[in-house]
N, CA, C, O and the ligand as a Tripos MOL2 file, in Angstrom:
@<TRIPOS>MOLECULE
protein
  277   275    70     0     0
PROTEIN
NO_CHARGES

@<TRIPOS>ATOM
      1 N        -220.7840   16.2420  127.0050 N.3       1 MET1
      2 CA       -220.3460   15.8700  125.6500 C.3       1 MET1
      3 C        -219.7370   17.0710  124.9300 C.2       1 MET1
      4 O        -218.6860   16.9580  124.2990 O.2       1 MET1
      5 N        -220.3970   18.2090  125.0290 N.am      2 GLY2
      6 CA       -219.8690   19.4210  124.4010 C.3       2 GLY2
      7 C        -218.4970   19.7670  124.9320 C.2       2 GLY2
      8 O        -217.6450   20.2830  124.2100 O.2       2 GLY2
      9 N        -218.2990   19.4780  126.1900 N.am      3 PHE3
     10 CA       -217.0150   19.7460  126.8300 C.3       3 PHE3
     11 C        -215.8910   18.9410  126.1640 C.2       3 PHE3
     12 O        -214.8300   19.4820  125.8520 O.2       3 PHE3
     13 N        -216.1350   17.6590  125.9540 N.am      4 ILE4
     14 CA       -215.1280   16.8040  125.3210 C.3       4 ILE4
     15 C        -214.8880   17.2280  123.8730 C.2       4 ILE4
     16 O        -213.7490   17.2560  123.4060 O.2       4 ILE4
     17 N        -215.9590   17.5550  123.1760 N.am      5 LEU5
     18 CA       -215.8280   17.9920  121.7860 C.3       5 LEU5
     19 C        -214.9560   19.2430  121.6880 C.2       5 LEU5
     20 O        -214.1500   19.3760  120.7670 O.2       5 LEU5
     21 N        -215.1230   20.1480  122.6370 N.am      6 ALA6
     22 CA       -214.3420   21.3790  122.6310 C.3       6 ALA6
     23 C        -212.8510   21.0600  122.7840 C.2       6 ALA6
     24 O        -212.0120   21.6780  122.1280 O.2       6 ALA6
     25 N        -212.5250   20.1010  123.6420 N.am      7 ILE7
     26 CA       -211.1270   19.7180  123.8330 C.3       7 ILE7
     27 C        -210.5630   19.1150  122.5480 C.2       7 ILE7
     28 O        -209.4450   19.4330  122.1410 O.2       7 ILE7
     29 N        -211.3380   18.2530  121.9220 N.am      8 VAL8
     30 CA       -210.8710   17.6140  120.6890 C.3       8 VAL8
     31 C        -210.6340   18.6510  119.6040 C.2       8 VAL8
     32 O        -209.6280   18.5950  118.8960 O.2       8 VAL8
     33 N        -211.5570   19.5990  119.4700 N.am      9 LEU9
     34 CA       -211.4220   20.6230  118.4480 C.3       9 LEU9
     35 C        -210.2200   21.5200  118.7210 C.2       9 LEU9
     36 O        -209.5290   21.9360  117.7910 O.2       9 LEU9
     37 N        -209.9740   21.8130  119.9780 N.am     10 THR10
     38 CA       -208.8180   22.6310  120.3440 C.3      10 THR10
     39 C        -207.5290   21.9010  119.9970 C.2      10 THR10
     40 O        -206.5530   22.5020  119.5470 O.2      10 THR10
     41 N        -207.5470   20.5940  120.2180 N.am     11 PHE11
     42 CA       -206.3520   19.7920  119.9450 C.3      11 PHE11
     43 C        -206.0960   19.6640  118.4430 C.2      11 PHE11
     44 O        -204.9520   19.7490  117.9970 O.2      11 PHE11
     45 N        -207.1600   19.4600  117.6670 N.am     12 LEU12
     46 CA       -206.9980   19.2430  116.2360 C.3      12 LEU12
     47 C        -206.8330   20.5360  115.4470 C.2      12 LEU12
     48 O        -206.1870   20.5550  114.4000 O.2      12 LEU12
     49 N        -207.4140   21.6030  115.9510 N.am     13 GLY13
     50 CA       -207.4750   22.8480  115.2020 C.3      13 GLY13
     51 C        -206.1500   23.3300  114.6390 C.2      13 GLY13
     52 O        -206.0190   23.4690  113.4230 O.2      13 GLY13
     53 N        -205.1580   23.5910  115.4950 N.am     14 PRO14
     54 CA       -203.9150   24.1680  114.9920 C.3      14 PRO14
     55 C        -203.2020   23.2980  113.9640 C.2      14 PRO14
     56 O        -202.6890   23.8110  112.9700 O.2      14 PRO14
     57 N        -203.1630   21.9850  114.1930 N.am     15 SER15
     58 CA       -202.4410   21.1210  113.2680 C.3      15 SER15
     59 C        -203.1760   21.0340  111.9260 C.2      15 SER15
     60 O        -202.5480   20.8940  110.8770 O.2      15 SER15
     61 N        -204.5050   21.1180  111.9680 N.am     16 ASN16
     62 CA       -205.2580   21.0900  110.7180 C.3      16 ASN16
     63 C        -205.0230   22.3480  109.8870 C.2      16 ASN16
     64 O        -205.0380   22.3090  108.6560 O.2      16 ASN16
     65 N        -204.8080   23.4550  110.5750 N.am     17 SER17
     66 CA       -204.7370   24.7210  109.8610 C.3      17 SER17
     67 C        -203.3160   25.0850  109.4620 C.2      17 SER17
     68 O        -203.1070   26.1080  108.8090 O.2      17 SER17
     69 N        -202.3160   24.2560  109.8480 N.am     18 SER18
     70 CA       -200.9540   24.6310  109.5230 C.3      18 SER18
     71 C        -200.5810   24.1630  108.1260 C.2      18 SER18
     72 O        -200.3140   22.9840  107.8930 O.2      18 SER18
     73 N        -200.5690   25.1040  107.2160 N.am     19 SER19
     74 CA       -200.1640   24.8210  105.8540 C.3      19 SER19
     75 C        -198.7970   25.4330  105.6070 C.2      19 SER19
     76 O        -198.4510   26.4620  106.1870 O.2      19 SER19
     77 N        -198.0400   24.8040  104.7590 N.am     20 VAL20
     78 CA       -196.7090   25.3010  104.4240 C.3      20 VAL20
     79 C        -196.5680   25.3360  102.9080 C.2      20 VAL20
     80 O        -197.3780   24.7620  102.1800 O.2      20 VAL20
     81 N        -195.5420   26.0080  102.4550 N.am     21 TYR21
     82 CA       -195.2880   26.1360  101.0240 C.3      21 TYR21
     83 C        -194.1020   25.2630  100.6490 C.2      21 TYR21
     84 O        -193.0750   25.2720  101.3270 O.2      21 TYR21
     85 N        -194.2460   24.5250   99.5870 N.am     22 VAL22
     86 CA       -193.1260   23.7420   99.0780 C.3      22 VAL22
     87 C        -192.9480   24.0300   97.5940 C.2      22 VAL22
     88 O        -193.9130   24.2380   96.8590 O.2      22 VAL22
     89 N        -191.6890   24.0350   97.1770 N.am     23 CYS23
     90 CA       -191.3800   24.1190   95.7600 C.3      23 CYS23
     91 C        -191.3310   22.7000   95.2140 C.2      23 CYS23
     92 O        -190.7500   21.8160   95.8440 O.2      23 CYS23
     93 N        -191.9270   22.4710   94.0600 N.am     24 THR24
     94 CA       -191.9700   21.1160   93.5040 C.3      24 THR24
     95 C        -190.7840   20.8330   92.5940 C.2      24 THR24
     96 O        -190.7500   19.8000   91.9260 O.2      24 THR24
     97 N        -189.8190   21.7320   92.5610 N.am     25 GLY25
     98 CA       -188.6430   21.5300   91.7250 C.3      25 GLY25
     99 C        -187.7490   20.4260   92.2470 C.2      25 GLY25
    100 O        -187.8470   20.0670   93.4200 O.2      25 GLY25
    101 N        -186.8710   19.8700   91.4050 N.am     26 PRO26
    102 CA       -186.0360   18.7350   91.7780 C.3      26 PRO26
    103 C        -184.9910   19.0690   92.8320 C.2      26 PRO26
    104 O        -184.5210   18.1680   93.5270 O.2      26 PRO26
    105 N        -184.6190   20.3190   92.9720 N.am     27 ASN27
    106 CA       -183.5790   20.6820   93.9300 C.3      27 ASN27
    107 C        -184.1410   21.1880   95.2500 C.2      27 ASN27
    108 O        -183.3830   21.5650   96.1430 O.2      27 ASN27
    109 N        -185.4420   21.1990   95.3790 N.am     28 ALA28
    110 CA       -186.0610   21.7410   96.5920 C.3      28 ALA28
    111 C        -186.0510   20.6910   97.6960 C.2      28 ALA28
    112 O        -186.3460   19.5200   97.4580 O.2      28 ALA28
    113 N        -185.7140   21.1180   98.8860 N.am     29 TYR29
    114 CA       -185.6670   20.1810  100.0100 C.3      29 TYR29
    115 C        -186.2650   20.7690  101.2750 C.2      29 TYR29
    116 O        -186.1970   20.1520  102.3380 O.2      29 TYR29
    117 N        -186.8560   21.9700  101.1720 N.am     30 SER30
    118 CA       -187.3850   22.6370  102.3570 C.3      30 SER30
    119 C        -188.8680   22.9130  102.2160 C.2      30 SER30
    120 O        -189.4260   22.8780  101.1190 O.2      30 SER30
    121 N        -189.4940   23.1860  103.3480 N.am     31 TYR31
    122 CA       -190.8370   23.7690  103.3200 C.3      31 TYR31
    123 C        -190.7850   25.1260  104.0020 C.2      31 TYR31
    124 O        -189.9170   25.3920  104.8340 O.2      31 TYR31
    125 N        -191.7230   25.9650  103.6360 N.am     32 HIS32
    126 CA       -191.6600   27.3670  104.0260 C.3      32 HIS32
    127 C        -192.9510   27.8070  104.6750 C.2      32 HIS32
    128 O        -194.0300   27.3250  104.3300 O.2      32 HIS32
    129 N        -192.8330   28.7390  105.6290 N.am     33 CYS33
    130 CA       -194.0270   29.3080  106.2660 C.3      33 CYS33
    131 C        -194.4390   30.6020  105.5920 C.2      33 CYS33
    132 O        -195.5110   31.1320  105.8830 O.2      33 CYS33
    133 N        -193.6170   31.1170  104.7030 N.am     34 ASN34
    134 CA       -193.8710   32.4130  104.0920 C.3      34 ASN34
    135 C        -193.7830   32.2830  102.5760 C.2      34 ASN34
    136 O        -192.7620   31.8530  102.0400 O.2      34 ASN34
    137 N        -194.8570   32.6580  101.8930 N.am     35 ARG35
    138 CA       -194.8780   32.5520  100.4260 C.3      35 ARG35
    139 C        -193.8350   33.4730   99.7890 C.2      35 ARG35
    140 O        -193.3570   33.2020   98.6880 O.2      35 ARG35
    141 N        -193.4870   34.5500  100.4720 N.am     36 ASN36
    142 CA       -192.5450   35.5100   99.9180 C.3      36 ASN36
    143 C        -191.1080   35.2190  100.3250 C.2      36 ASN36
    144 O        -190.2250   36.0610  100.1610 O.2      36 ASN36
    145 N        -190.8790   34.0180  100.8560 N.am     37 CYS37
    146 CA       -189.5440   33.6620  101.3240 C.3      37 CYS37
    147 C        -188.5300   33.6890  100.1710 C.2      37 CYS37
    148 O        -188.8420   33.3390   99.0330 O.2      37 CYS37
    149 N        -187.3240   34.1100  100.5050 N.am     38 ARG38
    150 CA       -186.2460   34.1660   99.5240 C.3      38 ARG38
    151 C        -185.9630   32.7840   98.9310 C.2      38 ARG38
    152 O        -185.6200   32.6580   97.7560 O.2      38 ARG38
    153 N        -186.1120   31.7540   99.7650 N.am     39 GLY39
    154 CA       -185.8840   30.3960   99.2810 C.3      39 GLY39
    155 C        -186.8750   29.9870   98.2020 C.2      39 GLY39
    156 O        -186.5310   29.2270   97.2970 O.2      39 GLY39
    157 N        -188.1020   30.4870   98.2950 N.am     40 LEU40
    158 CA       -189.1010   30.1550   97.2850 C.3      40 LEU40
    159 C        -188.9000   30.9630   96.0070 C.2      40 LEU40
    160 O        -189.3260   30.5400   94.9320 O.2      40 LEU40
    161 N        -188.2650   32.1020   96.1150 N.am     41 ASN41
    162 CA       -187.9910   32.9010   94.9150 C.3      41 ASN41
    163 C        -187.0560   32.1580   93.9680 C.2      41 ASN41
    164 O        -187.0790   32.3900   92.7590 O.2      41 ASN41
    165 N        -186.2370   31.2710   94.5140 N.am     42 ASN42
    166 CA       -185.3010   30.5050   93.6960 C.3      42 ASN42
    167 C        -185.9620   29.3040   93.0400 C.2      42 ASN42
    168 O        -185.3390   28.6150   92.2330 O.2      42 ASN42
    169 N        -187.2150   29.0510   93.3800 N.am     43 CYS43
    170 CA       -187.8850   27.8640   92.8810 C.3      43 CYS43
    171 C        -188.0670   27.9510   91.3660 C.2      43 CYS43
    172 O        -188.5780   28.9410   90.8430 O.2      43 CYS43
    173 N        -187.6370   26.8950   90.6760 N.am     44 SER44
    174 CA       -187.7350   26.8760   89.2160 C.3      44 SER44
    175 C        -189.0180   26.2040   88.7570 C.2      44 SER44
    176 O        -189.2960   26.1580   87.5590 O.2      44 SER44
    177 N        -189.7970   25.6850   89.6840 N.am     45 ALA45
    178 CA       -191.0270   24.9630   89.3440 C.3      45 ALA45
    179 C        -192.1950   25.5830   90.1010 C.2      45 ALA45
    180 O        -192.1280   26.7300   90.5440 O.2      45 ALA45
    181 N        -193.2480   24.8170   90.2410 N.am     46 GLU46
    182 CA       -194.4650   25.3200   90.8730 C.3      46 GLU46
    183 C        -194.3450   25.3160   92.3880 C.2      46 GLU46
    184 O        -193.7630   24.4010   92.9700 O.2      46 GLU46
    185 N        -194.8970   26.3450   93.0250 N.am     47 VAL47
    186 CA       -194.9750   26.3810   94.4840 C.3      47 VAL47
    187 C        -196.3510   25.8920   94.9050 C.2      47 VAL47
    188 O        -197.3720   26.3950   94.4350 O.2      47 VAL47
    189 N        -196.3660   24.9110   95.7910 N.am     48 LYS48
    190 CA       -197.6370   24.3400   96.2270 C.3      48 LYS48
    191 C        -197.8380   24.5770   97.7110 C.2      48 LYS48
    192 O        -196.8770   24.6490   98.4760 O.2      48 LYS48
    193 N        -199.0950   24.6970   98.1100 N.am     49 ILE49
    194 CA       -199.4460   24.7590   99.5270 C.3      49 ILE49
    195 C        -199.8590   23.3670   99.9640 C.2      49 ILE49
    196 O        -200.7850   22.7850   99.3980 O.2      49 ILE49
    197 N        -199.1840   22.8320  100.9630 N.am     50 VAL50
    198 CA       -199.5230   21.5140  101.4950 C.3      50 VAL50
    199 C        -199.5830   21.6010  103.0120 C.2      50 VAL50
    200 O        -199.1230   22.5820  103.5980 O.2      50 VAL50
    201 N        -200.1410   20.5930  103.6450 N.am     51 SER51
    202 CA       -200.1610   20.5640  105.1030 C.3      51 SER51
    203 C        -198.7530   20.2580  105.6130 C.2      51 SER51
    204 O        -197.9260   19.6800  104.9070 O.2      51 SER51
    205 N        -198.5140   20.6570  106.8410 N.am     52 LEU52
    206 CA       -197.2020   20.4110  107.4410 C.3      52 LEU52
    207 C        -196.8920   18.9200  107.4690 C.2      52 LEU52
    208 O        -195.7520   18.5140  107.2430 O.2      52 LEU52
    209 N        -197.9110   18.1050  107.7470 N.am     53 GLU53
    210 CA       -197.7180   16.6580  107.7770 C.3      53 GLU53
    211 C        -197.2670   16.1350  106.4110 C.2      53 GLU53
    212 O        -196.3830   15.2840  106.3160 O.2      53 GLU53
    213 N        -197.8940   16.6630  105.3610 N.am     54 LYS54
    214 CA       -197.5410   16.2350  104.0060 C.3      54 LYS54
    215 C        -196.1010   16.6300  103.6820 C.2      54 LYS54
    216 O        -195.3460   15.8500  103.1010 O.2      54 LYS54
    217 N        -195.7380   17.8410  104.0640 N.am     55 ALA55
    218 CA       -194.3770   18.3160  103.7970 C.3      55 ALA55
    219 C        -193.3530   17.4230  104.4740 C.2      55 ALA55
    220 O        -192.3200   17.0970  103.8890 O.2      55 ALA55
    221 N        -193.6420   17.0270  105.7120 N.am     56 LYS56
    222 CA       -192.7300   16.1370  106.4300 C.3      56 LYS56
    223 C        -192.6930   14.7680  105.7720 C.2      56 LYS56
    224 O        -191.6400   14.1340  105.7030 O.2      56 LYS56
    225 N        -193.8440   14.3110  105.2890 N.am     57 ALA57
    226 CA       -193.8960   13.0270  104.5880 C.3      57 ALA57
    227 C        -193.0830   13.0720  103.3020 C.2      57 ALA57
    228 O        -192.5960   12.0450  102.8280 O.2      57 ALA57
    229 N        -192.9390   14.2770  102.7390 N.am     58 MET58
    230 CA       -192.1280   14.4600  101.5350 C.3      58 MET58
    231 C        -190.6520   14.6340  101.8840 C.2      58 MET58
    232 O        -189.8430   14.9680  101.0180 O.2      58 MET58
    233 N        -190.3010   14.4090  103.1510 N.am     59 LYS59
    234 CA       -188.9280   14.5030  103.6460 C.3      59 LYS59
    235 C        -188.3680   15.9260  103.5560 C.2      59 LYS59
    236 O        -187.1590   16.1300  103.4420 O.2      59 LYS59
    237 N        -189.2690   16.8940  103.6100 N.am     60 ARG60
    238 CA       -188.8040   18.2760  103.5830 C.3      60 ARG60
    239 C        -188.3760   18.7130  104.9750 C.2      60 ARG60
    240 O        -188.8730   18.2230  105.9880 O.2      60 ARG60
    241 N        -187.4330   19.6570  104.9900 N.am     61 LYS61
    242 CA       -186.9560   20.2270  106.2480 C.3      61 LYS61
    243 C        -187.4460   21.6700  106.3580 C.2      61 LYS61
    244 O        -187.6950   22.3190  105.3410 O.2      61 LYS61
    245 N        -187.5860   22.1740  107.5830 N.am     62 PRO62
    246 CA       -187.9860   23.5740  107.7160 C.3      62 PRO62
    247 C        -186.9470   24.4890  107.0800 C.2      62 PRO62
    248 O        -185.7440   24.2940  107.2490 O.2      62 PRO62
    249 N        -187.4220   25.4760  106.3550 N.am     63 CYS63
    250 CA       -186.5170   26.4100  105.6950 C.3      63 CYS63
    251 C        -185.7180   27.1960  106.7310 C.2      63 CYS63
    252 O        -186.2640   27.6410  107.7410 O.2      63 CYS63
    253 N        -184.4440   27.3600  106.4770 N.am     64 GLY64
    254 CA       -183.5810   28.0890  107.4140 C.3      64 GLY64
    255 C        -183.7680   29.5890  107.3570 C.2      64 GLY64
    256 O        -183.2740   30.3120  108.2230 O.2      64 GLY64
    257 N        -184.4750   30.0640  106.3460 N.am     65 ILE65
    258 CA       -184.6760   31.5120  106.2110 C.3      65 ILE65
    259 C        -185.9470   31.9600  106.9000 C.2      65 ILE65
    260 O        -185.9100   32.8220  107.7770 O.2      65 ILE65
    261 N        -187.0860   31.3730  106.5050 N.am     66 CYS66
    262 CA       -188.3460   31.8650  107.0570 C.3      66 CYS66
    263 C        -188.6920   31.2150  108.4040 C.2      66 CYS66
    264 O        -189.6120   31.6850  109.0740 O.2      66 CYS66
    265 N        -188.0030   30.1730  108.8170 N.am     67 TYR67
    266 CA       -188.2230   29.6060  110.1470 C.3      67 TYR67
    267 C        -187.1710   30.0630  111.1450 C.2      67 TYR67
    268 O        -187.1700   29.6290  112.2970 O.2      67 TYR67
    269 N        -186.2810   30.9320  110.7070 N.am     68 ARG68
    270 CA       -185.2730   31.4480  111.6290 C.3      68 ARG68
    271 C        -185.9300   32.4070  112.6050 C.2      68 ARG68
    272 O        -186.7680   33.2140  112.2050 O.2      68 ARG68
    273 N        -185.5670   32.3340  113.8700 N.am     69 ARG69
    274 CA       -186.1490   33.2290  114.8670 C.3      69 ARG69
    275 C        -185.1040   34.1360  115.4780 C.2      69 ARG69
    276 O        -185.4250   34.9550  116.3380 O.2      69 ARG69
    277 ZN       -188.3740   29.7670  103.5280 Zn       70 ZN70
@<TRIPOS>BOND
     1     1     2 1
     2     2     3 1
     3     3     4 2
     4     3     5 am
     5     5     6 1
     6     6     7 1
     7     7     8 2
     8     7     9 am
     9     9    10 1
    10    10    11 1
    11    11    12 2
    12    11    13 am
    13    13    14 1
    14    14    15 1
    15    15    16 2
    16    15    17 am
    17    17    18 1
    18    18    19 1
    19    19    20 2
    20    19    21 am
    21    21    22 1
    22    22    23 1
    23    23    24 2
    24    23    25 am
    25    25    26 1
    26    26    27 1
    27    27    28 2
    28    27    29 am
    29    29    30 1
    30    30    31 1
    31    31    32 2
    32    31    33 am
    33    33    34 1
    34    34    35 1
    35    35    36 2
    36    35    37 am
    37    37    38 1
    38    38    39 1
    39    39    40 2
    40    39    41 am
    41    41    42 1
    42    42    43 1
    43    43    44 2
    44    43    45 am
    45    45    46 1
    46    46    47 1
    47    47    48 2
    48    47    49 am
    49    49    50 1
    50    50    51 1
    51    51    52 2
    52    51    53 am
    53    53    54 1
    54    54    55 1
    55    55    56 2
    56    55    57 am
    57    57    58 1
    58    58    59 1
    59    59    60 2
    60    59    61 am
    61    61    62 1
    62    62    63 1
    63    63    64 2
    64    63    65 am
    65    65    66 1
    66    66    67 1
    67    67    68 2
    68    67    69 am
    69    69    70 1
    70    70    71 1
    71    71    72 2
    72    71    73 am
    73    73    74 1
    74    74    75 1
    75    75    76 2
    76    75    77 am
    77    77    78 1
    78    78    79 1
    79    79    80 2
    80    79    81 am
    81    81    82 1
    82    82    83 1
    83    83    84 2
    84    83    85 am
    85    85    86 1
    86    86    87 1
    87    87    88 2
    88    87    89 am
    89    89    90 1
    90    90    91 1
    91    91    92 2
    92    91    93 am
    93    93    94 1
    94    94    95 1
    95    95    96 2
    96    95    97 am
    97    97    98 1
    98    98    99 1
    99    99   100 2
   100    99   101 am
   101   101   102 1
   102   102   103 1
   103   103   104 2
   104   103   105 am
   105   105   106 1
   106   106   107 1
   107   107   108 2
   108   107   109 am
   109   109   110 1
   110   110   111 1
   111   111   112 2
   112   111   113 am
   113   113   114 1
   114   114   115 1
   115   115   116 2
   116   115   117 am
   117   117   118 1
   118   118   119 1
   119   119   120 2
   120   119   121 am
   121   121   122 1
   122   122   123 1
   123   123   124 2
   124   123   125 am
   125   125   126 1
   126   126   127 1
   127   127   128 2
   128   127   129 am
   129   129   130 1
   130   130   131 1
   131   131   132 2
   132   131   133 am
   133   133   134 1
   134   134   135 1
   135   135   136 2
   136   135   137 am
   137   137   138 1
   138   138   139 1
   139   139   140 2
   140   139   141 am
   141   141   142 1
   142   142   143 1
   143   143   144 2
   144   143   145 am
   145   145   146 1
   146   146   147 1
   147   147   148 2
   148   147   149 am
   149   149   150 1
   150   150   151 1
   151   151   152 2
   152   151   153 am
   153   153   154 1
   154   154   155 1
   155   155   156 2
   156   155   157 am
   157   157   158 1
   158   158   159 1
   159   159   160 2
   160   159   161 am
   161   161   162 1
   162   162   163 1
   163   163   164 2
   164   163   165 am
   165   165   166 1
   166   166   167 1
   167   167   168 2
   168   167   169 am
   169   169   170 1
   170   170   171 1
   171   171   172 2
   172   171   173 am
   173   173   174 1
   174   174   175 1
   175   175   176 2
   176   175   177 am
   177   177   178 1
   178   178   179 1
   179   179   180 2
   180   179   181 am
   181   181   182 1
   182   182   183 1
   183   183   184 2
   184   183   185 am
   185   185   186 1
   186   186   187 1
   187   187   188 2
   188   187   189 am
   189   189   190 1
   190   190   191 1
   191   191   192 2
   192   191   193 am
   193   193   194 1
   194   194   195 1
   195   195   196 2
   196   195   197 am
   197   197   198 1
   198   198   199 1
   199   199   200 2
   200   199   201 am
   201   201   202 1
   202   202   203 1
   203   203   204 2
   204   203   205 am
   205   205   206 1
   206   206   207 1
   207   207   208 2
   208   207   209 am
   209   209   210 1
   210   210   211 1
   211   211   212 2
   212   211   213 am
   213   213   214 1
   214   214   215 1
   215   215   216 2
   216   215   217 am
   217   217   218 1
   218   218   219 1
   219   219   220 2
   220   219   221 am
   221   221   222 1
   222   222   223 1
   223   223   224 2
   224   223   225 am
   225   225   226 1
   226   226   227 1
   227   227   228 2
   228   227   229 am
   229   229   230 1
   230   230   231 1
   231   231   232 2
   232   231   233 am
   233   233   234 1
   234   234   235 1
   235   235   236 2
   236   235   237 am
   237   237   238 1
   238   238   239 1
   239   239   240 2
   240   239   241 am
   241   241   242 1
   242   242   243 1
   243   243   244 2
   244   243   245 am
   245   245   246 1
   246   246   247 1
   247   247   248 2
   248   247   249 am
   249   249   250 1
   250   250   251 1
   251   251   252 2
   252   251   253 am
   253   253   254 1
   254   254   255 1
   255   255   256 2
   256   255   257 am
   257   257   258 1
   258   258   259 1
   259   259   260 2
   260   259   261 am
   261   261   262 1
   262   262   263 1
   263   263   264 2
   264   263   265 am
   265   265   266 1
   266   266   267 1
   267   267   268 2
   268   267   269 am
   269   269   270 1
   270   270   271 1
   271   271   272 2
   272   271   273 am
   273   273   274 1
   274   274   275 1
   275   275   276 2
@<TRIPOS>SUBSTRUCTURE
     1 MET1         2 RESIDUE 1 A MET
     2 GLY2         6 RESIDUE 1 A GLY
     3 PHE3        10 RESIDUE 1 A PHE
     4 ILE4        14 RESIDUE 1 A ILE
     5 LEU5        18 RESIDUE 1 A LEU
     6 ALA6        22 RESIDUE 1 A ALA
     7 ILE7        26 RESIDUE 1 A ILE
     8 VAL8        30 RESIDUE 1 A VAL
     9 LEU9        34 RESIDUE 1 A LEU
    10 THR10       38 RESIDUE 1 A THR
    11 PHE11       42 RESIDUE 1 A PHE
    12 LEU12       46 RESIDUE 1 A LEU
    13 GLY13       50 RESIDUE 1 A GLY
    14 PRO14       54 RESIDUE 1 A PRO
    15 SER15       58 RESIDUE 1 A SER
    16 ASN16       62 RESIDUE 1 A ASN
    17 SER17       66 RESIDUE 1 A SER
    18 SER18       70 RESIDUE 1 A SER
    19 SER19       74 RESIDUE 1 A SER
    20 VAL20       78 RESIDUE 1 A VAL
    21 TYR21       82 RESIDUE 1 A TYR
    22 VAL22       86 RESIDUE 1 A VAL
    23 CYS23       90 RESIDUE 1 A CYS
    24 THR24       94 RESIDUE 1 A THR
    25 GLY25       98 RESIDUE 1 A GLY
    26 PRO26      102 RESIDUE 1 A PRO
    27 ASN27      106 RESIDUE 1 A ASN
    28 ALA28      110 RESIDUE 1 A ALA
    29 TYR29      114 RESIDUE 1 A TYR
    30 SER30      118 RESIDUE 1 A SER
    31 TYR31      122 RESIDUE 1 A TYR
    32 HIS32      126 RESIDUE 1 A HIS
    33 CYS33      130 RESIDUE 1 A CYS
    34 ASN34      134 RESIDUE 1 A ASN
    35 ARG35      138 RESIDUE 1 A ARG
    36 ASN36      142 RESIDUE 1 A ASN
    37 CYS37      146 RESIDUE 1 A CYS
    38 ARG38      150 RESIDUE 1 A ARG
    39 GLY39      154 RESIDUE 1 A GLY
    40 LEU40      158 RESIDUE 1 A LEU
    41 ASN41      162 RESIDUE 1 A ASN
    42 ASN42      166 RESIDUE 1 A ASN
    43 CYS43      170 RESIDUE 1 A CYS
    44 SER44      174 RESIDUE 1 A SER
    45 ALA45      178 RESIDUE 1 A ALA
    46 GLU46      182 RESIDUE 1 A GLU
    47 VAL47      186 RESIDUE 1 A VAL
    48 LYS48      190 RESIDUE 1 A LYS
    49 ILE49      194 RESIDUE 1 A ILE
    50 VAL50      198 RESIDUE 1 A VAL
    51 SER51      202 RESIDUE 1 A SER
    52 LEU52      206 RESIDUE 1 A LEU
    53 GLU53      210 RESIDUE 1 A GLU
    54 LYS54      214 RESIDUE 1 A LYS
    55 ALA55      218 RESIDUE 1 A ALA
    56 LYS56      222 RESIDUE 1 A LYS
    57 ALA57      226 RESIDUE 1 A ALA
    58 MET58      230 RESIDUE 1 A MET
    59 LYS59      234 RESIDUE 1 A LYS
    60 ARG60      238 RESIDUE 1 A ARG
    61 LYS61      242 RESIDUE 1 A LYS
    62 PRO62      246 RESIDUE 1 A PRO
    63 CYS63      250 RESIDUE 1 A CYS
    64 GLY64      254 RESIDUE 1 A GLY
    65 ILE65      258 RESIDUE 1 A ILE
    66 CYS66      262 RESIDUE 1 A CYS
    67 TYR67      266 RESIDUE 1 A TYR
    68 ARG68      270 RESIDUE 1 A ARG
    69 ARG69      274 RESIDUE 1 A ARG
    70 ZN70       277 GROUP 0 **** ****
């Protein structure tokens, strides 16, 4: 049983812990992995931390600045 629980926790862990930053302003359309991102500096409203799932549900796209590799 412990073995199965460990697999489930490993599977759920990363997705549960992935939080992103979104600007709540009317012109915001991205989510960010970095609070200090240049895109968030332009935010005219409040910056909120939400889960990645929530950000996607809000139709946000990954920011082109802080998600660039
Ligand atoms: Zn960004």
